[in-house]
N, C-alpha and C positions, 0 to 999 in steps of 0.2 A: 163575883157575886152570882151571876147567872149560872156559872159552872157549878158552884156550890149548891145552889137551889136545885138544879137538874139532878145532881148526884143524890141529894137527899130524897127527892121525889121518886127517882128510880129505885133507890134502896127500899123505900116504903112499899112500892109495888112488888118488888121481888120477894119481900117477906110475906106476901099473901099466898094463900094456897093456890089461887089461880091469878098470876100476875097479869097486868095489862099495861105493858110498856109500849106506848105508841111511838112511832118513828118521829123524830124531830127533823124537819127540813130546814134549809137555809133561810126560808122566808120567816118562819116562826122565830128562829134564832135572831135574825135581823130585827124583827119587831121587839123582842125582849131587850136587845142591845139599845135600840132607840129609846125605849121607855126608861131603861136604866140610866142612860145618859141624860135624859130630860130630868129625871129625879135628882141626879147629881148636880145639875145646873141649878135647880130650884133650891136644893139644900145649901149650896154654896152662894146662893143669891146672885148668880150670874145671869144677866139678861140675855136671853137667846130666844128667837122666835122659832116656832115649830117649823115654819117654812125653811129657815136656814138650816135647822138640824136635819130635816128630810133631804135637803140638797146635799148635805155631807154624805148621806147614805145613798143618794141617787134614787130616792123613792118619791113617787107622786103623792099628792094629798089623798086622792081617791084610793090608792093602794093602801096607804097608812090607815085610813078609816075602815077599810074592809078588814085588814089584819086586826085592828083594834076590836072589832065586833067578834072576831073569832077567838083571839088569844088573850084578851085582857084578863080573863079569869085565871090564867096561869101565872100572873104576876104575884110576887110576895106582897103581903099586906102593907108593909112599910113603903114599898114602891107605889102601890095603888094610892096610898094616902097623899103622896107627893104629886102624882100626875093626874089627879082628878080633873 
């Protein structure tokens, strides 16, 4: 799903006269994967704490909240609705 979203977003930018395709680093990709997994757990009604999920990725709470402030806006709307 993340790959599909990034492909569509990049294609929209490339179709502009002056495209603005920002580089995506592993931290932003990791954040998108964390939120996608959180959304999948909520959709499937699987009880999983944020702390446990962050441990799976080796990410601290502080790092997660810093990333969330920066990259939450890049999430697709259906994911945002699930991870509010």
